[in-house]
PADREN-319686 format. One record per atom (N, C-alpha, C, CB): residue number from 0; y, x, z. Coordinates in Angstrom, 3 decimals, always signed. Glycine has a CB too. Layout:
N
<pt><seq>NUM</seq><yy>Y</yy><xx>X</xx><zz>Z</zz></pt>
...
END
This chain:
76
<pt><seq>0</seq><yy>+72.075</yy><xx>+20.757</xx><zz>+21.424</zz></pt>
<pt><seq>0</seq><yy>+71.976</yy><xx>+22.471</xx><zz>+21.675</zz></pt>
<pt><seq>0</seq><yy>+71.960</yy><xx>+22.572</xx><zz>+20.322</zz></pt>
<pt><seq>0</seq><yy>+70.561</yy><xx>+23.310</xx><zz>+22.558</zz></pt>
<pt><seq>1</seq><yy>+71.200</yy><xx>+21.967</xx><zz>+19.331</zz></pt>
<pt><seq>1</seq><yy>+70.997</yy><xx>+22.438</xx><zz>+17.935</zz></pt>
<pt><seq>1</seq><yy>+72.618</yy><xx>+22.414</xx><zz>+17.085</zz></pt>
<pt><seq>1</seq><yy>+69.751</yy><xx>+21.299</xx><zz>+17.159</zz></pt>
<pt><seq>2</seq><yy>+73.342</yy><xx>+21.706</xx><zz>+17.674</zz></pt>
<pt><seq>2</seq><yy>+74.637</yy><xx>+21.527</xx><zz>+17.119</zz></pt>
<pt><seq>2</seq><yy>+75.481</yy><xx>+22.869</xx><zz>+17.534</zz></pt>
<pt><seq>2</seq><yy>+75.307</yy><xx>+20.114</xx><zz>+17.679</zz></pt>
<pt><seq>3</seq><yy>+75.272</yy><xx>+23.095</xx><zz>+18.654</zz></pt>
<pt><seq>3</seq><yy>+76.052</yy><xx>+24.392</xx><zz>+19.401</zz></pt>
<pt><seq>3</seq><yy>+75.779</yy><xx>+25.624</xx><zz>+18.497</zz></pt>
<pt><seq>3</seq><yy>+75.424</yy><xx>+24.754</xx><zz>+21.081</zz></pt>
<pt><seq>4</seq><yy>+74.268</yy><xx>+26.045</xx><zz>+18.278</zz></pt>
<pt><seq>4</seq><yy>+73.666</yy><xx>+26.723</xx><zz>+17.335</zz></pt>
<pt><seq>4</seq><yy>+74.531</yy><xx>+26.802</xx><zz>+15.864</zz></pt>
<pt><seq>4</seq><yy>+72.318</yy><xx>+26.075</xx><zz>+17.225</zz></pt>
<pt><seq>5</seq><yy>+74.418</yy><xx>+25.760</xx><zz>+15.340</zz></pt>
<pt><seq>5</seq><yy>+75.208</yy><xx>+25.563</xx><zz>+14.121</zz></pt>
<pt><seq>5</seq><yy>+76.574</yy><xx>+25.808</xx><zz>+14.289</zz></pt>
<pt><seq>5</seq><yy>+75.072</yy><xx>+24.272</xx><zz>+13.607</zz></pt>
<pt><seq>6</seq><yy>+77.221</yy><xx>+25.626</xx><zz>+15.194</zz></pt>
<pt><seq>6</seq><yy>+78.754</yy><xx>+26.018</xx><zz>+15.297</zz></pt>
<pt><seq>6</seq><yy>+79.135</yy><xx>+27.251</xx><zz>+15.517</zz></pt>
<pt><seq>6</seq><yy>+79.395</yy><xx>+25.401</xx><zz>+16.250</zz></pt>
<pt><seq>7</seq><yy>+77.867</yy><xx>+27.861</xx><zz>+16.530</zz></pt>
<pt><seq>7</seq><yy>+78.464</yy><xx>+29.315</xx><zz>+16.585</zz></pt>
<pt><seq>7</seq><yy>+78.175</yy><xx>+30.076</xx><zz>+15.428</zz></pt>
<pt><seq>7</seq><yy>+77.956</yy><xx>+30.122</xx><zz>+17.751</zz></pt>
<pt><seq>8</seq><yy>+77.025</yy><xx>+29.871</xx><zz>+14.744</zz></pt>
<pt><seq>8</seq><yy>+76.633</yy><xx>+30.649</xx><zz>+13.581</zz></pt>
<pt><seq>8</seq><yy>+77.662</yy><xx>+30.456</xx><zz>+12.548</zz></pt>
<pt><seq>8</seq><yy>+75.254</yy><xx>+30.262</xx><zz>+13.057</zz></pt>
<pt><seq>9</seq><yy>+78.087</yy><xx>+29.315</xx><zz>+12.212</zz></pt>
<pt><seq>9</seq><yy>+79.168</yy><xx>+28.873</xx><zz>+11.298</zz></pt>
<pt><seq>9</seq><yy>+80.475</yy><xx>+29.797</xx><zz>+11.618</zz></pt>
<pt><seq>9</seq><yy>+79.484</yy><xx>+27.225</xx><zz>+11.525</zz></pt>
<pt><seq>10</seq><yy>+80.542</yy><xx>+29.896</xx><zz>+12.653</zz></pt>
<pt><seq>10</seq><yy>+81.945</yy><xx>+30.433</xx><zz>+12.963</zz></pt>
<pt><seq>10</seq><yy>+81.711</yy><xx>+31.870</xx><zz>+12.676</zz></pt>
<pt><seq>10</seq><yy>+82.519</yy><xx>+30.152</xx><zz>+14.542</zz></pt>
<pt><seq>11</seq><yy>+80.876</yy><xx>+32.436</xx><zz>+12.806</zz></pt>
<pt><seq>11</seq><yy>+80.593</yy><xx>+33.932</xx><zz>+12.381</zz></pt>
<pt><seq>11</seq><yy>+80.532</yy><xx>+34.369</xx><zz>+11.239</zz></pt>
<pt><seq>11</seq><yy>+79.579</yy><xx>+34.373</xx><zz>+12.738</zz></pt>
<pt><seq>12</seq><yy>+79.972</yy><xx>+33.394</xx><zz>+10.261</zz></pt>
<pt><seq>12</seq><yy>+79.498</yy><xx>+34.267</xx><zz>+8.960</zz></pt>
<pt><seq>12</seq><yy>+80.518</yy><xx>+33.902</xx><zz>+7.856</zz></pt>
<pt><seq>12</seq><yy>+77.839</yy><xx>+33.882</xx><zz>+8.399</zz></pt>
<pt><seq>13</seq><yy>+80.132</yy><xx>+34.358</xx><zz>+6.913</zz></pt>
<pt><seq>13</seq><yy>+81.244</yy><xx>+34.148</xx><zz>+5.520</zz></pt>
<pt><seq>13</seq><yy>+80.883</yy><xx>+33.061</xx><zz>+4.866</zz></pt>
<pt><seq>13</seq><yy>+81.269</yy><xx>+35.333</xx><zz>+4.333</zz></pt>
<pt><seq>14</seq><yy>+79.406</yy><xx>+32.819</xx><zz>+4.771</zz></pt>
<pt><seq>14</seq><yy>+78.724</yy><xx>+31.680</xx><zz>+3.954</zz></pt>
<pt><seq>14</seq><yy>+78.209</yy><xx>+30.401</xx><zz>+4.884</zz></pt>
<pt><seq>14</seq><yy>+77.389</yy><xx>+32.339</xx><zz>+3.153</zz></pt>
<pt><seq>15</seq><yy>+78.978</yy><xx>+29.747</xx><zz>+5.680</zz></pt>
<pt><seq>15</seq><yy>+78.700</yy><xx>+28.900</xx><zz>+6.249</zz></pt>
<pt><seq>15</seq><yy>+77.531</yy><xx>+27.812</xx><zz>+5.852</zz></pt>
<pt><seq>15</seq><yy>+79.730</yy><xx>+28.554</xx><zz>+6.385</zz></pt>
<pt><seq>16</seq><yy>+77.738</yy><xx>+27.380</xx><zz>+4.414</zz></pt>
<pt><seq>16</seq><yy>+76.803</yy><xx>+26.572</xx><zz>+3.526</zz></pt>
<pt><seq>16</seq><yy>+75.364</yy><xx>+27.169</xx><zz>+4.145</zz></pt>
<pt><seq>16</seq><yy>+77.068</yy><xx>+26.873</xx><zz>+1.685</zz></pt>
<pt><seq>17</seq><yy>+75.192</yy><xx>+28.102</xx><zz>+4.009</zz></pt>
<pt><seq>17</seq><yy>+73.630</yy><xx>+29.049</xx><zz>+4.185</zz></pt>
<pt><seq>17</seq><yy>+73.259</yy><xx>+28.834</xx><zz>+5.652</zz></pt>
<pt><seq>17</seq><yy>+73.775</yy><xx>+31.001</xx><zz>+3.893</zz></pt>
<pt><seq>18</seq><yy>+73.869</yy><xx>+28.488</xx><zz>+6.671</zz></pt>
<pt><seq>18</seq><yy>+73.288</yy><xx>+28.491</xx><zz>+7.908</zz></pt>
<pt><seq>18</seq><yy>+72.182</yy><xx>+27.384</xx><zz>+7.997</zz></pt>
<pt><seq>18</seq><yy>+74.353</yy><xx>+28.323</xx><zz>+8.941</zz></pt>
<pt><seq>19</seq><yy>+71.108</yy><xx>+27.604</xx><zz>+8.410</zz></pt>
<pt><seq>19</seq><yy>+69.723</yy><xx>+26.767</xx><zz>+8.923</zz></pt>
<pt><seq>19</seq><yy>+69.486</yy><xx>+27.063</xx><zz>+10.117</zz></pt>
<pt><seq>19</seq><yy>+68.393</yy><xx>+27.024</xx><zz>+8.215</zz></pt>
<pt><seq>20</seq><yy>+69.441</yy><xx>+26.069</xx><zz>+11.038</zz></pt>
<pt><seq>20</seq><yy>+68.674</yy><xx>+25.985</xx><zz>+12.357</zz></pt>
<pt><seq>20</seq><yy>+67.568</yy><xx>+24.857</xx><zz>+12.380</zz></pt>
<pt><seq>20</seq><yy>+69.703</yy><xx>+25.707</xx><zz>+13.543</zz></pt>
<pt><seq>21</seq><yy>+66.109</yy><xx>+25.426</xx><zz>+12.702</zz></pt>
<pt><seq>21</seq><yy>+65.152</yy><xx>+24.811</xx><zz>+13.006</zz></pt>
<pt><seq>21</seq><yy>+64.979</yy><xx>+24.395</xx><zz>+14.328</zz></pt>
<pt><seq>21</seq><yy>+64.302</yy><xx>+25.393</xx><zz>+12.634</zz></pt>
<pt><seq>22</seq><yy>+64.703</yy><xx>+23.561</xx><zz>+14.843</zz></pt>
<pt><seq>22</seq><yy>+64.287</yy><xx>+23.242</xx><zz>+16.338</zz></pt>
<pt><seq>22</seq><yy>+62.694</yy><xx>+23.085</xx><zz>+16.283</zz></pt>
<pt><seq>22</seq><yy>+65.059</yy><xx>+21.744</xx><zz>+16.959</zz></pt>
<pt><seq>23</seq><yy>+61.926</yy><xx>+23.777</xx><zz>+17.416</zz></pt>
<pt><seq>23</seq><yy>+60.761</yy><xx>+23.805</xx><zz>+17.604</zz></pt>
<pt><seq>23</seq><yy>+60.575</yy><xx>+23.458</xx><zz>+18.977</zz></pt>
<pt><seq>23</seq><yy>+60.260</yy><xx>+24.921</xx><zz>+17.207</zz></pt>
<pt><seq>24</seq><yy>+59.794</yy><xx>+22.625</xx><zz>+19.245</zz></pt>
<pt><seq>24</seq><yy>+59.676</yy><xx>+22.217</xx><zz>+20.729</zz></pt>
<pt><seq>24</seq><yy>+58.220</yy><xx>+22.422</xx><zz>+21.086</zz></pt>
<pt><seq>24</seq><yy>+60.133</yy><xx>+20.640</xx><zz>+21.018</zz></pt>
<pt><seq>25</seq><yy>+58.118</yy><xx>+22.840</xx><zz>+22.144</zz></pt>
<pt><seq>25</seq><yy>+56.819</yy><xx>+23.153</xx><zz>+22.419</zz></pt>
<pt><seq>25</seq><yy>+56.561</yy><xx>+22.430</xx><zz>+23.990</zz></pt>
<pt><seq>25</seq><yy>+56.622</yy><xx>+24.871</xx><zz>+22.319</zz></pt>
<pt><seq>26</seq><yy>+55.662</yy><xx>+22.405</xx><zz>+24.670</zz></pt>
<pt><seq>26</seq><yy>+55.392</yy><xx>+22.049</xx><zz>+25.970</zz></pt>
<pt><seq>26</seq><yy>+56.388</yy><xx>+22.232</xx><zz>+27.121</zz></pt>
<pt><seq>26</seq><yy>+54.321</yy><xx>+22.683</xx><zz>+26.263</zz></pt>
<pt><seq>27</seq><yy>+56.829</yy><xx>+23.169</xx><zz>+27.086</zz></pt>
<pt><seq>27</seq><yy>+57.906</yy><xx>+23.856</xx><zz>+28.477</zz></pt>
<pt><seq>27</seq><yy>+59.113</yy><xx>+24.447</xx><zz>+27.601</zz></pt>
<pt><seq>27</seq><yy>+57.035</yy><xx>+25.455</xx><zz>+29.628</zz></pt>
<pt><seq>28</seq><yy>+59.282</yy><xx>+24.396</xx><zz>+26.315</zz></pt>
<pt><seq>28</seq><yy>+60.398</yy><xx>+25.379</xx><zz>+25.681</zz></pt>
<pt><seq>28</seq><yy>+60.662</yy><xx>+24.736</xx><zz>+24.315</zz></pt>
<pt><seq>28</seq><yy>+59.870</yy><xx>+27.076</xx><zz>+25.490</zz></pt>
<pt><seq>29</seq><yy>+62.101</yy><xx>+25.333</xx><zz>+24.011</zz></pt>
<pt><seq>29</seq><yy>+62.641</yy><xx>+24.527</xx><zz>+22.755</zz></pt>
<pt><seq>29</seq><yy>+62.853</yy><xx>+25.975</xx><zz>+21.905</zz></pt>
<pt><seq>29</seq><yy>+64.293</yy><xx>+23.398</xx><zz>+23.057</zz></pt>
<pt><seq>30</seq><yy>+62.335</yy><xx>+26.315</xx><zz>+20.969</zz></pt>
<pt><seq>30</seq><yy>+62.969</yy><xx>+27.480</xx><zz>+20.091</zz></pt>
<pt><seq>30</seq><yy>+63.874</yy><xx>+27.131</xx><zz>+18.945</zz></pt>
<pt><seq>30</seq><yy>+61.883</yy><xx>+28.290</xx><zz>+19.468</zz></pt>
<pt><seq>31</seq><yy>+64.844</yy><xx>+27.720</xx><zz>+18.727</zz></pt>
<pt><seq>31</seq><yy>+65.935</yy><xx>+27.625</xx><zz>+17.421</zz></pt>
<pt><seq>31</seq><yy>+65.755</yy><xx>+28.818</xx><zz>+16.668</zz></pt>
<pt><seq>31</seq><yy>+67.601</yy><xx>+27.542</xx><zz>+17.834</zz></pt>
<pt><seq>32</seq><yy>+65.080</yy><xx>+28.541</xx><zz>+15.430</zz></pt>
<pt><seq>32</seq><yy>+64.980</yy><xx>+29.405</xx><zz>+14.444</zz></pt>
<pt><seq>32</seq><yy>+66.430</yy><xx>+29.509</xx><zz>+13.546</zz></pt>
<pt><seq>32</seq><yy>+63.747</yy><xx>+28.955</xx><zz>+13.634</zz></pt>
<pt><seq>33</seq><yy>+67.378</yy><xx>+30.476</xx><zz>+13.987</zz></pt>
<pt><seq>33</seq><yy>+68.533</yy><xx>+30.417</xx><zz>+13.100</zz></pt>
<pt><seq>33</seq><yy>+68.253</yy><xx>+31.245</xx><zz>+11.601</zz></pt>
<pt><seq>33</seq><yy>+69.820</yy><xx>+31.090</xx><zz>+13.955</zz></pt>
<pt><seq>34</seq><yy>+68.412</yy><xx>+30.942</xx><zz>+10.713</zz></pt>
<pt><seq>34</seq><yy>+68.649</yy><xx>+31.381</xx><zz>+9.271</zz></pt>
<pt><seq>34</seq><yy>+69.775</yy><xx>+31.573</xx><zz>+8.706</zz></pt>
<pt><seq>34</seq><yy>+68.192</yy><xx>+30.657</xx><zz>+8.496</zz></pt>
<pt><seq>35</seq><yy>+70.534</yy><xx>+32.647</xx><zz>+8.306</zz></pt>
<pt><seq>35</seq><yy>+71.711</yy><xx>+32.811</xx><zz>+7.733</zz></pt>
<pt><seq>35</seq><yy>+71.687</yy><xx>+33.622</xx><zz>+6.341</zz></pt>
<pt><seq>35</seq><yy>+72.531</yy><xx>+33.429</xx><zz>+8.719</zz></pt>
<pt><seq>36</seq><yy>+72.365</yy><xx>+33.598</xx><zz>+5.669</zz></pt>
<pt><seq>36</seq><yy>+72.613</yy><xx>+34.444</xx><zz>+4.241</zz></pt>
<pt><seq>36</seq><yy>+72.458</yy><xx>+35.899</xx><zz>+4.977</zz></pt>
<pt><seq>36</seq><yy>+74.412</yy><xx>+34.159</xx><zz>+3.318</zz></pt>
<pt><seq>37</seq><yy>+71.582</yy><xx>+36.448</xx><zz>+3.732</zz></pt>
<pt><seq>37</seq><yy>+71.390</yy><xx>+37.989</xx><zz>+3.922</zz></pt>
<pt><seq>37</seq><yy>+72.664</yy><xx>+38.996</xx><zz>+4.072</zz></pt>
<pt><seq>37</seq><yy>+70.615</yy><xx>+38.476</xx><zz>+2.693</zz></pt>
<pt><seq>38</seq><yy>+73.781</yy><xx>+38.375</xx><zz>+3.407</zz></pt>
<pt><seq>38</seq><yy>+74.790</yy><xx>+39.199</xx><zz>+3.745</zz></pt>
<pt><seq>38</seq><yy>+75.483</yy><xx>+39.188</xx><zz>+5.027</zz></pt>
<pt><seq>38</seq><yy>+75.607</yy><xx>+39.055</xx><zz>+2.906</zz></pt>
<pt><seq>39</seq><yy>+75.194</yy><xx>+37.966</xx><zz>+5.382</zz></pt>
<pt><seq>39</seq><yy>+75.589</yy><xx>+37.712</xx><zz>+7.173</zz></pt>
<pt><seq>39</seq><yy>+74.651</yy><xx>+37.909</xx><zz>+8.303</zz></pt>
<pt><seq>39</seq><yy>+75.949</yy><xx>+36.221</xx><zz>+7.486</zz></pt>
<pt><seq>40</seq><yy>+73.787</yy><xx>+38.586</xx><zz>+7.959</zz></pt>
<pt><seq>40</seq><yy>+72.748</yy><xx>+38.718</xx><zz>+8.936</zz></pt>
<pt><seq>40</seq><yy>+73.459</yy><xx>+39.689</xx><zz>+10.154</zz></pt>
<pt><seq>40</seq><yy>+71.315</yy><xx>+39.408</xx><zz>+8.189</zz></pt>
<pt><seq>41</seq><yy>+73.986</yy><xx>+40.784</xx><zz>+9.360</zz></pt>
<pt><seq>41</seq><yy>+74.684</yy><xx>+41.733</xx><zz>+10.315</zz></pt>
<pt><seq>41</seq><yy>+75.873</yy><xx>+41.209</xx><zz>+11.369</zz></pt>
<pt><seq>41</seq><yy>+75.313</yy><xx>+42.788</xx><zz>+9.416</zz></pt>
<pt><seq>42</seq><yy>+76.573</yy><xx>+40.420</xx><zz>+10.916</zz></pt>
<pt><seq>42</seq><yy>+77.379</yy><xx>+39.560</xx><zz>+11.792</zz></pt>
<pt><seq>42</seq><yy>+77.058</yy><xx>+38.776</xx><zz>+12.671</zz></pt>
<pt><seq>42</seq><yy>+77.969</yy><xx>+38.918</xx><zz>+11.285</zz></pt>
<pt><seq>43</seq><yy>+75.980</yy><xx>+38.111</xx><zz>+12.406</zz></pt>
<pt><seq>43</seq><yy>+75.094</yy><xx>+37.117</xx><zz>+13.574</zz></pt>
<pt><seq>43</seq><yy>+74.430</yy><xx>+38.474</xx><zz>+14.571</zz></pt>
<pt><seq>43</seq><yy>+73.449</yy><xx>+35.882</xx><zz>+12.612</zz></pt>
<pt><seq>44</seq><yy>+73.911</yy><xx>+39.506</xx><zz>+14.230</zz></pt>
<pt><seq>44</seq><yy>+73.295</yy><xx>+40.120</xx><zz>+14.989</zz></pt>
<pt><seq>44</seq><yy>+74.154</yy><xx>+40.976</xx><zz>+15.884</zz></pt>
<pt><seq>44</seq><yy>+72.422</yy><xx>+40.708</xx><zz>+14.321</zz></pt>
<pt><seq>45</seq><yy>+75.131</yy><xx>+41.743</xx><zz>+15.079</zz></pt>
<pt><seq>45</seq><yy>+76.136</yy><xx>+42.501</xx><zz>+15.535</zz></pt>
<pt><seq>45</seq><yy>+75.878</yy><xx>+44.082</xx><zz>+15.871</zz></pt>
<pt><seq>45</seq><yy>+76.575</yy><xx>+41.811</xx><zz>+16.654</zz></pt>
<pt><seq>46</seq><yy>+76.782</yy><xx>+44.749</xx><zz>+16.426</zz></pt>
<pt><seq>46</seq><yy>+76.464</yy><xx>+46.293</xx><zz>+16.716</zz></pt>
<pt><seq>46</seq><yy>+75.345</yy><xx>+46.244</xx><zz>+17.744</zz></pt>
<pt><seq>46</seq><yy>+77.820</yy><xx>+47.197</xx><zz>+17.341</zz></pt>
<pt><seq>47</seq><yy>+74.424</yy><xx>+46.676</xx><zz>+17.723</zz></pt>
<pt><seq>47</seq><yy>+73.377</yy><xx>+47.012</xx><zz>+18.908</zz></pt>
<pt><seq>47</seq><yy>+72.577</yy><xx>+45.651</xx><zz>+19.471</zz></pt>
<pt><seq>47</seq><yy>+74.265</yy><xx>+47.728</xx><zz>+20.264</zz></pt>
<pt><seq>48</seq><yy>+72.989</yy><xx>+44.582</xx><zz>+18.628</zz></pt>
<pt><seq>48</seq><yy>+72.508</yy><xx>+43.400</xx><zz>+19.222</zz></pt>
<pt><seq>48</seq><yy>+73.407</yy><xx>+42.365</xx><zz>+20.164</zz></pt>
<pt><seq>48</seq><yy>+71.458</yy><xx>+43.865</xx><zz>+19.960</zz></pt>
<pt><seq>49</seq><yy>+74.492</yy><xx>+42.921</xx><zz>+19.990</zz></pt>
<pt><seq>49</seq><yy>+75.689</yy><xx>+42.481</xx><zz>+20.894</zz></pt>
<pt><seq>49</seq><yy>+75.856</yy><xx>+41.018</xx><zz>+20.673</zz></pt>
<pt><seq>49</seq><yy>+77.107</yy><xx>+43.263</xx><zz>+20.549</zz></pt>
<pt><seq>50</seq><yy>+75.948</yy><xx>+40.610</xx><zz>+19.626</zz></pt>
<pt><seq>50</seq><yy>+76.452</yy><xx>+39.318</xx><zz>+19.094</zz></pt>
<pt><seq>50</seq><yy>+75.248</yy><xx>+38.327</xx><zz>+19.429</zz></pt>
<pt><seq>50</seq><yy>+76.829</yy><xx>+39.395</xx><zz>+17.413</zz></pt>
<pt><seq>51</seq><yy>+74.000</yy><xx>+38.690</xx><zz>+19.329</zz></pt>
<pt><seq>51</seq><yy>+73.237</yy><xx>+37.896</xx><zz>+19.461</zz></pt>
<pt><seq>51</seq><yy>+72.742</yy><xx>+37.652</xx><zz>+20.628</zz></pt>
<pt><seq>51</seq><yy>+72.549</yy><xx>+38.058</xx><zz>+18.783</zz></pt>
<pt><seq>52</seq><yy>+72.814</yy><xx>+38.802</xx><zz>+21.807</zz></pt>
<pt><seq>52</seq><yy>+72.581</yy><xx>+38.963</xx><zz>+23.004</zz></pt>
<pt><seq>52</seq><yy>+73.816</yy><xx>+37.505</xx><zz>+23.581</zz></pt>
<pt><seq>52</seq><yy>+72.851</yy><xx>+40.782</xx><zz>+23.454</zz></pt>
<pt><seq>53</seq><yy>+74.834</yy><xx>+37.901</xx><zz>+23.149</zz></pt>
<pt><seq>53</seq><yy>+75.877</yy><xx>+36.565</xx><zz>+23.523</zz></pt>
<pt><seq>53</seq><yy>+75.844</yy><xx>+35.365</xx><zz>+23.352</zz></pt>
<pt><seq>53</seq><yy>+76.883</yy><xx>+36.552</xx><zz>+23.073</zz></pt>
<pt><seq>54</seq><yy>+75.034</yy><xx>+34.973</xx><zz>+21.609</zz></pt>
<pt><seq>54</seq><yy>+74.559</yy><xx>+33.806</xx><zz>+21.292</zz></pt>
<pt><seq>54</seq><yy>+73.522</yy><xx>+33.181</xx><zz>+22.266</zz></pt>
<pt><seq>54</seq><yy>+74.071</yy><xx>+33.943</xx><zz>+20.053</zz></pt>
<pt><seq>55</seq><yy>+72.655</yy><xx>+34.004</xx><zz>+22.735</zz></pt>
<pt><seq>55</seq><yy>+71.587</yy><xx>+33.694</xx><zz>+23.494</zz></pt>
<pt><seq>55</seq><yy>+71.839</yy><xx>+33.395</xx><zz>+24.716</zz></pt>
<pt><seq>55</seq><yy>+70.754</yy><xx>+34.552</xx><zz>+23.495</zz></pt>
<pt><seq>56</seq><yy>+72.882</yy><xx>+34.039</xx><zz>+25.470</zz></pt>
<pt><seq>56</seq><yy>+73.462</yy><xx>+33.957</xx><zz>+26.651</zz></pt>
<pt><seq>56</seq><yy>+73.922</yy><xx>+32.505</xx><zz>+26.827</zz></pt>
<pt><seq>56</seq><yy>+74.533</yy><xx>+34.952</xx><zz>+26.759</zz></pt>
<pt><seq>57</seq><yy>+74.978</yy><xx>+32.166</xx><zz>+25.778</zz></pt>
<pt><seq>57</seq><yy>+75.759</yy><xx>+30.809</xx><zz>+25.451</zz></pt>
<pt><seq>57</seq><yy>+74.608</yy><xx>+29.769</xx><zz>+25.687</zz></pt>
<pt><seq>57</seq><yy>+76.439</yy><xx>+30.713</xx><zz>+23.753</zz></pt>
<pt><seq>58</seq><yy>+73.708</yy><xx>+29.808</xx><zz>+24.838</zz></pt>
<pt><seq>58</seq><yy>+72.469</yy><xx>+28.993</xx><zz>+24.598</zz></pt>
<pt><seq>58</seq><yy>+72.171</yy><xx>+28.558</xx><zz>+25.819</zz></pt>
<pt><seq>58</seq><yy>+71.286</yy><xx>+29.688</xx><zz>+23.974</zz></pt>
<pt><seq>59</seq><yy>+71.619</yy><xx>+29.557</xx><zz>+26.618</zz></pt>
<pt><seq>59</seq><yy>+70.737</yy><xx>+29.199</xx><zz>+27.808</zz></pt>
<pt><seq>59</seq><yy>+71.629</yy><xx>+28.860</xx><zz>+29.118</zz></pt>
<pt><seq>59</seq><yy>+69.715</yy><xx>+30.471</xx><zz>+28.135</zz></pt>
<pt><seq>60</seq><yy>+73.150</yy><xx>+29.152</xx><zz>+29.120</zz></pt>
<pt><seq>60</seq><yy>+73.665</yy><xx>+28.561</xx><zz>+29.667</zz></pt>
<pt><seq>60</seq><yy>+73.927</yy><xx>+27.198</xx><zz>+29.828</zz></pt>
<pt><seq>60</seq><yy>+74.196</yy><xx>+28.999</xx><zz>+29.573</zz></pt>
<pt><seq>61</seq><yy>+73.945</yy><xx>+26.541</xx><zz>+28.545</zz></pt>
<pt><seq>61</seq><yy>+74.317</yy><xx>+25.348</xx><zz>+28.218</zz></pt>
<pt><seq>61</seq><yy>+72.874</yy><xx>+24.720</xx><zz>+28.541</zz></pt>
<pt><seq>61</seq><yy>+74.963</yy><xx>+25.216</xx><zz>+26.719</zz></pt>
<pt><seq>62</seq><yy>+71.599</yy><xx>+25.437</xx><zz>+28.271</zz></pt>
<pt><seq>62</seq><yy>+70.394</yy><xx>+24.487</xx><zz>+28.506</zz></pt>
<pt><seq>62</seq><yy>+70.069</yy><xx>+24.480</xx><zz>+30.178</zz></pt>
<pt><seq>62</seq><yy>+68.959</yy><xx>+25.081</xx><zz>+27.560</zz></pt>
<pt><seq>63</seq><yy>+70.783</yy><xx>+25.314</xx><zz>+31.061</zz></pt>
<pt><seq>63</seq><yy>+70.729</yy><xx>+24.980</xx><zz>+32.480</zz></pt>
<pt><seq>63</seq><yy>+71.004</yy><xx>+23.719</xx><zz>+32.870</zz></pt>
<pt><seq>63</seq><yy>+71.516</yy><xx>+25.713</xx><zz>+33.169</zz></pt>
<pt><seq>64</seq><yy>+71.903</yy><xx>+22.990</xx><zz>+32.315</zz></pt>
<pt><seq>64</seq><yy>+72.625</yy><xx>+21.591</xx><zz>+32.403</zz></pt>
<pt><seq>64</seq><yy>+71.346</yy><xx>+20.502</xx><zz>+32.542</zz></pt>
<pt><seq>64</seq><yy>+73.669</yy><xx>+21.261</xx><zz>+30.875</zz></pt>
<pt><seq>65</seq><yy>+70.511</yy><xx>+20.879</xx><zz>+31.337</zz></pt>
<pt><seq>65</seq><yy>+69.338</yy><xx>+19.932</xx><zz>+30.983</zz></pt>
<pt><seq>65</seq><yy>+68.110</yy><xx>+20.463</xx><zz>+31.952</zz></pt>
<pt><seq>65</seq><yy>+68.912</yy><xx>+20.022</xx><zz>+29.217</zz></pt>
<pt><seq>66</seq><yy>+68.006</yy><xx>+21.667</xx><zz>+32.232</zz></pt>
<pt><seq>66</seq><yy>+66.928</yy><xx>+22.068</xx><zz>+32.850</zz></pt>
<pt><seq>66</seq><yy>+65.771</yy><xx>+22.614</xx><zz>+31.974</zz></pt>
<pt><seq>66</seq><yy>+66.541</yy><xx>+21.034</xx><zz>+33.601</zz></pt>
<pt><seq>67</seq><yy>+66.108</yy><xx>+23.036</xx><zz>+30.774</zz></pt>
<pt><seq>67</seq><yy>+65.108</yy><xx>+23.256</xx><zz>+29.742</zz></pt>
<pt><seq>67</seq><yy>+65.013</yy><xx>+24.960</xx><zz>+29.541</zz></pt>
<pt><seq>67</seq><yy>+65.591</yy><xx>+22.401</xx><zz>+28.285</zz></pt>
<pt><seq>68</seq><yy>+63.938</yy><xx>+25.136</xx><zz>+28.879</zz></pt>
<pt><seq>68</seq><yy>+63.989</yy><xx>+26.726</xx><zz>+28.697</zz></pt>
<pt><seq>68</seq><yy>+64.271</yy><xx>+26.618</xx><zz>+27.125</zz></pt>
<pt><seq>68</seq><yy>+62.398</yy><xx>+27.706</xx><zz>+29.179</zz></pt>
<pt><seq>69</seq><yy>+65.117</yy><xx>+27.481</xx><zz>+26.480</zz></pt>
<pt><seq>69</seq><yy>+65.526</yy><xx>+27.630</xx><zz>+25.278</zz></pt>
<pt><seq>69</seq><yy>+65.260</yy><xx>+29.157</xx><zz>+24.653</zz></pt>
<pt><seq>69</seq><yy>+66.917</yy><xx>+27.226</xx><zz>+25.321</zz></pt>
<pt><seq>70</seq><yy>+65.047</yy><xx>+29.172</xx><zz>+23.720</zz></pt>
<pt><seq>70</seq><yy>+64.828</yy><xx>+30.451</xx><zz>+23.107</zz></pt>
<pt><seq>70</seq><yy>+65.542</yy><xx>+30.816</xx><zz>+21.473</zz></pt>
<pt><seq>70</seq><yy>+63.230</yy><xx>+30.514</xx><zz>+23.063</zz></pt>
<pt><seq>71</seq><yy>+66.380</yy><xx>+31.501</xx><zz>+21.152</zz></pt>
<pt><seq>71</seq><yy>+66.797</yy><xx>+31.533</xx><zz>+19.777</zz></pt>
<pt><seq>71</seq><yy>+66.430</yy><xx>+32.883</xx><zz>+19.183</zz></pt>
<pt><seq>71</seq><yy>+68.302</yy><xx>+31.261</xx><zz>+19.653</zz></pt>
<pt><seq>72</seq><yy>+65.665</yy><xx>+32.425</xx><zz>+18.021</zz></pt>
<pt><seq>72</seq><yy>+65.147</yy><xx>+33.570</xx><zz>+16.931</zz></pt>
<pt><seq>72</seq><yy>+65.974</yy><xx>+33.599</xx><zz>+15.982</zz></pt>
<pt><seq>72</seq><yy>+63.791</yy><xx>+33.392</xx><zz>+16.263</zz></pt>
<pt><seq>73</seq><yy>+66.181</yy><xx>+34.748</xx><zz>+15.147</zz></pt>
<pt><seq>73</seq><yy>+67.150</yy><xx>+35.003</xx><zz>+14.149</zz></pt>
<pt><seq>73</seq><yy>+66.164</yy><xx>+35.468</xx><zz>+12.928</zz></pt>
<pt><seq>73</seq><yy>+68.323</yy><xx>+36.160</xx><zz>+14.652</zz></pt>
<pt><seq>74</seq><yy>+65.860</yy><xx>+34.812</xx><zz>+12.112</zz></pt>
<pt><seq>74</seq><yy>+64.831</yy><xx>+34.961</xx><zz>+11.179</zz></pt>
<pt><seq>74</seq><yy>+65.553</yy><xx>+35.262</xx><zz>+9.907</zz></pt>
<pt><seq>74</seq><yy>+63.908</yy><xx>+33.727</xx><zz>+11.093</zz></pt>
<pt><seq>75</seq><yy>+64.980</yy><xx>+36.001</xx><zz>+8.750</zz></pt>
<pt><seq>75</seq><yy>+65.138</yy><xx>+36.051</xx><zz>+7.467</zz></pt>
<pt><seq>75</seq><yy>+65.289</yy><xx>+35.048</xx><zz>+6.554</zz></pt>
<pt><seq>75</seq><yy>+64.370</yy><xx>+36.592</xx><zz>+7.135</zz></pt>
END
């Protein structure tokens, strides 16, 4: 799953080397914290958050196969 987040983020940004994903596992959920270059933040979020919403939807769809709950946070 982490590789999926990295792949999607690197496909969107101008500075793919600055993409970082941290995986934080809790008891019943996995949180992925996505960090990108400040110049690329708008590309990852999109107008009115549409790109971020699409990323979360794809991630949740992929997680249904493993029956785990996932969350994507976009951090500075």
